[in-house]
C-alpha positions in Angstrom: -20.6 61.6 45.0 -18.7 61.7 41.3 -15.4 61.6 42.8 -16.3 58.4 45.2 -17.8 56.3 42.0 -14.5 57.3 39.8 -12.0 56.0 43.2 -14.2 53.0 43.5 -13.8 52.3 40.1 -10.0 52.1 40.2 -10.0 50.1 43.0 -11.9 47.8 41.3 -10.4 47.9 38.2 -6.4 47.7 39.8 -8.2 44.6 41.5 -9.2 42.9 38.2 -5.6 43.7 37.2 -3.6 42.5 39.6 -5.2 40.0 40.8 -3.4 36.8 40.2 -0.3 38.7 41.3 0.2 36.5 44.2 0.2 33.2 42.3 4.1 32.4 42.8 4.2 33.7 46.0 1.5 31.1 47.0 3.2 28.1 44.9 7.0 28.4 46.5 8.0 30.0 43.4 10.6 33.0 43.0 9.2 36.6 41.2 11.1 39.0 40.1 9.1 42.5 41.3 8.0 45.2 39.8 5.3 44.0 38.2 3.1 46.8 36.5 -0.9 46.4 36.8 -2.5 44.6 33.9 0.9 44.2 31.7 2.9 42.5 34.6 6.6 42.2 34.4 6.5 43.2 30.3 6.3 47.0 30.6 9.7 47.2 28.8 8.7 45.6 26.6 5.4 47.1 25.4 6.8 50.8 26.1 9.9 49.6 23.3 12.3 50.0 26.1 14.1 46.6 26.0 13.8 44.3 23.3 12.1 40.8 25.0 15.5 38.6 24.4 17.3 41.3 26.6 14.2 41.2 29.3 14.4 37.6 29.6 17.3 37.3 29.9 17.6 39.8 32.8 15.1 37.9 34.4 16.8 34.6 33.5 20.5 35.7 35.0 18.5 37.8 38.4 18.1 33.9 40.0 21.1 31.9 39.0 20.7 29.2 41.6 16.7 28.1 40.6 15.5 25.9 38.1 12.2 28.2 38.4 10.9 31.4 38.0 7.6 33.0 38.4 6.7 36.2 35.6 3.3 37.6 34.6 2.2 38.2 31.1 0.3 40.8 31.2 -2.2 39.4 34.0 -1.4 35.8 33.2 1.0 33.6 35.2 3.7 32.0 33.0 7.0 29.7 34.2 10.8 30.9 33.3 12.3 27.6 32.5 16.2 28.2 33.7 17.1 23.9 34.3 18.4 22.1 31.4 17.0 19.2 32.9 13.5 20.3 32.9 14.2 21.8 29.6 14.7 17.6 28.3 11.4 17.0 30.3 9.8 19.4 28.7 10.8 19.6 25.6 11.5 15.4 24.8 10.7 12.8 27.9 7.6 14.4 28.4 6.5 15.5 25.0 3.5 15.6 24.4 2.2 16.7 28.2 3.9 20.3 26.0 2.9 19.2 22.5 1.1 22.4 22.3 1.8 26.2 20.5 -0.6 28.6 19.6 -2.4 28.0 16.6 -3.8 30.8 13.7 -7.5 30.1 12.6 -6.8 28.8 8.7 -9.8 30.7 7.9 -7.8 34.2 8.6 -4.9 32.7 7.7 -5.1 30.4 5.0 -1.4 31.1 4.1 -0.1 29.1 7.6 -3.1 26.8 7.6 -0.3 24.7 6.8 2.6 26.2 8.8 3.8 23.4 11.5 4.7 26.1 14.2 1.3 26.9 14.3 -0.3 23.7 14.2 -0.6 21.0 17.1 -1.4 17.5 17.3 -2.5 15.3 14.0 -2.2 18.6 11.7 0.6 19.5 12.7 2.2 16.5 12.3 0.7 15.8 8.8 2.0 19.4 7.6 5.4 18.2 9.2 5.9 15.2 7.8 5.3 17.2 4.5 7.6 19.4 5.6 10.2 17.4 6.3 9.6 15.0 3.0 10.6 18.4 1.0 13.9 18.5 3.1 16.2 15.0 1.8 19.9 15.1 1.4 18.5 14.7 -2.9 16.4 18.0 -2.6 18.7 19.9 -1.0 21.1 19.6 -3.6 19.0 20.8 -6.1 18.2 23.4 -3.8 21.9 23.9 -3.7 22.2 24.0 -7.2 19.5 26.8 -7.9 20.6 28.7 -5.0 24.7 29.0 -6.5 23.0 30.1 -9.1 21.5 33.0 -7.3 24.9 33.6 -5.6 26.3 34.2 -9.2 23.5 36.7 -9.4 24.2 38.3 -6.1 27.9 38.9 -6.8 27.7 40.6 -10.0 25.0 42.8 -8.2 27.4 43.3 -5.7 30.5 44.0 -8.3 28.0 46.5 -9.8 28.4 48.4 -7.0 31.7 49.3 -6.5 32.0 51.5 -9.9 35.7 52.3 -9.2 35.6 52.8 -5.4 37.6 50.6 -2.5 34.5 49.6 -0.8 30.6 49.2 -1.0 28.7 49.9 2.0 24.6 48.6 3.3 22.9 47.3 5.8 23.1 43.4 5.9 19.8 42.4 7.0 18.4 44.4 4.4 20.8 43.8 1.4 20.8 40.0 2.1 17.1 39.2 2.9 16.7 40.0 -1.2 19.1 36.9 -1.9 17.3 35.2 0.5 14.0 35.7 -1.3 15.5 35.2 -4.3 16.9 31.9 -3.7 13.8 30.8 -2.5 11.0 32.2 -4.5 13.9 29.8 -7.4 14.0 26.8 -5.3 10.4 26.7 -4.4 8.4 27.8 -7.8 11.3 28.2 -10.4 10.4 31.9 -10.5 13.3 34.5 -10.8 13.7 37.2 -8.8 15.8 40.1 -9.5 18.4 40.8 -7.2 18.4 45.0 -6.7 17.9 47.9 -4.5 14.7 48.5 -5.3 11.8 46.6 -3.7 9.5 47.6 -6.1 11.2 44.7 -8.3 10.3 41.9 -6.4 6.8 40.8 -5.9 7.5 38.0 -2.7 10.5 40.7 -1.6 7.3 43.1 -0.9 5.3 40.2 0.2 7.4 38.9 3.2 8.3 43.1 4.0 4.6 43.6 4.9 4.9 40.3 6.3 7.8 40.9 8.9 9.1 44.8 8.0 9.8 46.5 11.3 6.9 48.6 11.4 4.9 50.1 14.8 1.7 48.2 13.5 4.2 44.3 13.0 5.6 44.8 16.1 2.1 45.1 17.9 0.7 42.2 15.9 3.9 39.9 16.8 3.2 40.8 20.5 -0.1 40.4 20.5 0.4 37.0 19.0 2.6 35.4 21.2 1.8 37.2 24.3 -1.8 38.0 23.6 -3.3 35.5 22.1 -6.8 35.0 24.0 -7.1 38.6 22.7 -6.0 37.7 19.1 -9.0 34.8 19.2 -10.8 38.2 19.8 -10.2 40.3 16.7 -8.8 37.5 14.4 -5.6 39.6 13.4 -3.7 37.6 11.1 -0.1 36.7 10.7 0.2 37.5 6.5 -1.9 40.4 5.3 -4.7 39.9 3.4 -3.6 40.7 0.4 -0.3 38.6 0.6 -3.2 35.8 1.0 -5.1 36.7 -2.1 -1.9 37.7 -4.5 0.7 34.2 -3.6 -2.2 32.1 -3.7 -3.1 33.6 -7.0 0.3 32.8 -8.4 0.7 29.4 -7.0 -3.1 28.5 -8.6 -1.2 29.6 -12.0 1.8 27.6 -11.6 0.0 24.7 -10.6 -2.6 25.2 -13.5 0.4 25.3 -16.1 1.7 22.1 -14.7 -1.8 20.3 -14.6 -1.9 20.8 -18.4 1.1 19.3 -18.9 3.7 21.8 -19.4 7.5 20.7 -18.2 8.2 19.1 -15.0 10.4 21.3 -12.4 13.1 20.6 -10.0 11.2 22.4 -7.5 9.9 22.0 -4.3 6.2 22.7 -6.1 6.7 20.2 -8.4 7.3 17.2 -5.4 4.1 18.8 -3.2 1.9 19.0 -6.2 3.1 15.0 -7.0 2.6 14.3 -3.3 -0.4 16.0 -2.8 -2.4 14.7 -5.9 -1.1 11.1 -5.3 -3.2 11.8 -1.8 -6.4 13.5 -3.0 -5.2 16.7 -1.0 -6.5 19.8 -1.7 -4.6 22.8 -3.5 -4.7 25.0 -0.4 -2.1 22.6 1.2 0.5 22.6 -1.9 -0.1 26.6 -0.9 0.1 27.0 2.6 3.0 24.3 2.1 4.7 26.0 -0.3 4.8 29.6 1.4 6.1 27.8 4.5 9.4 28.0 3.1 9.8 31.6 2.7 8.2 32.2 5.8 11.4 29.4 7.1 14.2 31.3 5.2 13.5 34.5 4.6 13.9 36.4 8.1 15.8 34.3 9.8 18.4 33.5 7.2 19.0 37.4 6.8 19.3 38.2 10.4 21.6 35.3 10.3 23.5 36.4 8.0 23.5 40.0 9.4 24.9 38.3 13.0 27.5 36.2 10.9 29.3 39.3 9.2 29.3 41.9 11.9 30.9 38.7 14.1 32.8 38.1 11.1 33.9 42.1 10.6 34.8 42.2 14.1 36.9 39.3 14.4 39.3 39.1 11.3 41.3 36.5 12.5 37.9 34.2 12.7 37.0 35.3 9.1 40.9 34.8 8.2 41.0 31.4 9.3 37.4 30.7 8.1 38.6 31.9 4.8 41.3 29.7 4.5 39.1 26.5 5.5 36.5 27.5 2.8 39.3 27.6 -0.2 40.9 24.3 0.9 37.8 22.5 0.7 36.6 24.3 -2.3 40.1 23.6 -3.9 39.7 19.9 -3.1 36.5 19.7 -5.4 38.7 21.7 -8.6 37.0 25.2 -7.3 33.4 24.0 -7.6 31.0 24.6 -4.5 28.9 21.7 -3.9 26.4 20.8 -1.7 28.8 17.9 -0.9 32.1 20.7 -0.6 29.6 22.7 2.0 29.1 19.3 4.3 32.9 19.1 4.3 33.3 22.6 6.0 33.5 21.5 9.4 34.6 24.7 10.0 32.2 27.1 9.1 29.7 24.9 10.8 31.5 26.0 14.0 31.5 29.3 13.2 27.7 29.5 12.2 26.9 27.5 15.0 28.9 30.2 17.7 27.0 33.5 15.9 23.9 32.0 16.9 25.1 31.2 20.2 25.9 34.2 20.7 23.0 36.2 18.8 19.7 33.3 18.9 17.6 34.9 15.9 14.6 32.5 18.0 15.5 34.5 21.4 12.8 32.5 23.2 10.7 29.4 23.6 7.1 29.6 24.3 5.2 25.9 25.2 1.4 25.1 26.4 0.5 22.8 28.5 -1.3 20.2 27.5 -1.4 17.4 29.7 -1.2 17.8 33.9 2.4 17.3 34.7 4.5 17.5 38.0 8.0 19.5 36.9 10.2 18.6 39.2 13.9 21.3 39.4 17.7 19.8 40.2 17.4 22.5 43.1 14.0 20.6 44.5 11.8 23.5 42.9 8.4 21.9 42.0 5.7 23.4 40.2 2.2 21.5 39.2 1.4 22.1 35.2 -2.7 22.8 34.4 -3.6 22.3 30.6 -3.1 25.7 29.2 -0.6 27.5 31.7 2.4 28.4 29.6 6.1 28.0 30.3 8.5 30.5 28.2 12.8 29.7 28.0 14.6 32.8 27.2 17.1 31.2 24.6 19.5 34.1 25.0 20.1 33.6 29.2 20.6 29.8 28.4 23.5 30.8 25.8 25.0 33.6 28.0 25.2 31.3 31.2 28.8 30.6 32.2 27.7 28.0 34.0 27.5 26.2 31.0 29.8 27.4 28.7 33.6 28.9 29.3 33.6 32.6 28.8 30.7 32.7 27.1 31.0 36.7 26.0 34.1 35.7 24.0 33.5 34.5 20.6 35.1 31.0 20.3 34.1 28.7 17.3 36.3 26.4 18.3 33.7 26.0 21.0 31.4 23.9 18.9 34.7 21.6 17.7 32.8 17.8 18.1 36.1 16.4 18.8 37.0 18.6 21.8 36.8 17.5 25.4 34.4 21.0 25.8 31.9 19.8 22.8 31.8 16.3 24.5 31.4 17.1 27.4 28.7 20.1 27.4 25.3 19.5 28.6 22.2 18.5 26.4 19.5 20.7 26.3 21.8 24.5 26.8 22.1 24.7 23.5 18.5 25.3 21.3 18.9 27.8 18.5 16.5 25.5 16.5 14.6 24.4 19.5 14.8 20.9 20.5 12.6 17.0 20.3 9.6 16.6 18.2 9.4 20.3 17.7 12.4 21.4 17.0 12.6 23.9 13.4 11.6 21.7 10.4 13.6 24.4 8.2 16.5 24.4 10.0 18.6 22.1 6.7 17.3 24.2 4.3 18.0 27.8 6.5 21.0 26.5 7.2 22.0 26.0 3.2 21.3 29.0 2.0 23.4 31.2 4.9 26.4 28.6 4.2 26.5 28.9 0.1 25.8 32.9 0.5 28.4 33.2 3.1 31.1 30.8 1.0 30.0 33.6 -1.6 31.4 36.4 0.3 34.1 35.1 1.2 35.7 33.8 -1.1 35.2 37.3 -3.0 35.4 40.2 -0.4 36.5 41.1 3.0 34.3 41.9 5.6 34.3 45.0 7.6 33.0 46.7 10.6 31.3 50.1 9.0 31.6 53.7 11.2 27.7 53.8 10.5 27.5 50.9 13.1 26.7 51.2 16.8 28.8 49.8 19.1 28.4 48.0 21.5 26.1 46.6 19.0 22.4 46.2 21.2 19.5 45.1 20.4 16.6 47.4 18.7 14.1 47.7 21.8 11.4 48.9 19.4 11.4 45.9 17.5 10.5 42.3 18.5 12.7 40.2 16.3 16.7 40.6 17.9 17.5 43.2 15.2 20.6 44.9 15.8 20.0 48.6 17.0 20.4 51.1 13.8 21.4 48.2 11.5 24.3 45.7 10.9 26.4 47.8 9.2 29.1 46.4 7.3 31.8 47.1 4.4 33.1 44.7 1.9 36.0 45.3 -0.3 37.5 42.9 -2.7 40.2 40.2 -2.2 43.3 41.0 -4.0 
C-alpha cells in the first residue's frame, strides 16, 4: 500500500512538473527536446556543466532558419527571439508592449531602489533621467581628469611589481577591477581608494566583491533573480548584501552631512546628485541609490570588458601593434596629453572595443517581460500571441556570432566596425546588442566605455600585452559562473615597452 501511494505521488509530481511542456507544440513554435522535469531546458546551467551564454547560443544555433524558438525556463514557457526584425519590434517599435524588467523590492534592496535596470514605468523613467543627466560630455570630461589620476596610480602600482623582472603576470579581471572601483569611488564620491593586491585595503572593493564575486551563493542568487523571480518574491533575496546596504549608506550619509554643513564643493557625481535632489525636494535615499548605480554599472562590466580586450590583444599581436600606433599618433597630436577630446578621436580604439564585445558580450542574454498583448510575426511567417507577464529571451552571443549577419564571425577583425566601410553601412540593425537597444538600453554605457578606454590606453602606452602560459586555451566560459568569466581566469603578461 505504501509503495502504491509513493508511486501515485511520484506520478502526480511528474505531472505537475511537466504539465506545461506541450505549450509550444500547441502554438506551432519549434522547441528543442531534452526537457528535464521541473527544470525545463536549464539543467546544464543548474548542474554547472554549461555557462548560460553558451547554452542559449546552442539553442539559437539549433534553428538557423527560424525566427522564434520555444524554451522552458523551469516550468514556464519563454520565447527565444532570433529575428532582428522582431527585435526591432520588441525593443523599439512596440516598446510599450515589452517595457518591463523584473523588479527588486526597495524594502529589501534600498541601494538598487533607484537603479533603472530594476525599475519599471514611471519609477524607471525618473531614475533613468537622473542617471542620464550625469552622463553629459561636460561631466564625463571631469570624470576623465579623475580617472587619469587613478590610471597614473595604477601605472605606478604595476611598475612597482617588476622589481628587476622581465615581465609581470596576473589575472586580468581581478587586477582591473581594483582600478575600476578606485576610479568610480573617486569620480562619484571624491574618495581615494588604494590600488593594491590586498582586498583589505579597499572598503569599496570589499563591497563590490560581496555583490559580484563568483561564489556558489552569488551564482545561486543570480540564477534565482533572473530565472525564478516568483521564488525570489517569497524569499526576498537581496541583490546587495545587507551589510553593504548599511555600510554604503553610512559612508554617503556622512559625505552629504559634510556638504550640507557648507564645506567645499566637489567636482563629483554626488555633488551633482545632491544639488539635483535638493532642488526637487527628493529624499537622501535617492542620492544614495543613484550614486551606487555607478558602482554597479562600471565595476564588473568594465573589468570583464578589459579582461577580454587584453586577451584578444595578446592573441592578435598585429591588432595590438596597430592600436598602439594609432593611440600614440592621436596623443602626439595633443602634445603628448591624454584628454577626453583625444580619447574621442581614437576611432580604431572604438573598433577594437566594439569587436571585443561582439566576440564576448558581457551581457550574454537579454530578457524582457510582455506588458501588453501583442502578436509577434516573424520574417519566416511564424506567429506568436504574447500575453502580459509572458517572457522573451535573446541570445546575444548567438546574434553576435551568426554568419548570416557577420562575415567570418569567429575571426577577430576590428575593421568590421569601421563606420566608413560598406560592410558597416550594410549591416542589418539589431544584430549587435552589447548594451541592449531602444529606450531601455544601458544608460551607463558611455561612462563604462570611457573608463575602459582610459585604462587600456594607459596599458598600451607603457606595456606589451602577452598571453600567459596559465591561460587555458582554447578559451571557454566558466560553467560554474552565471556571468561570462573565462574558465581558469584571463591570465596575461605585461612587458615594459623598450
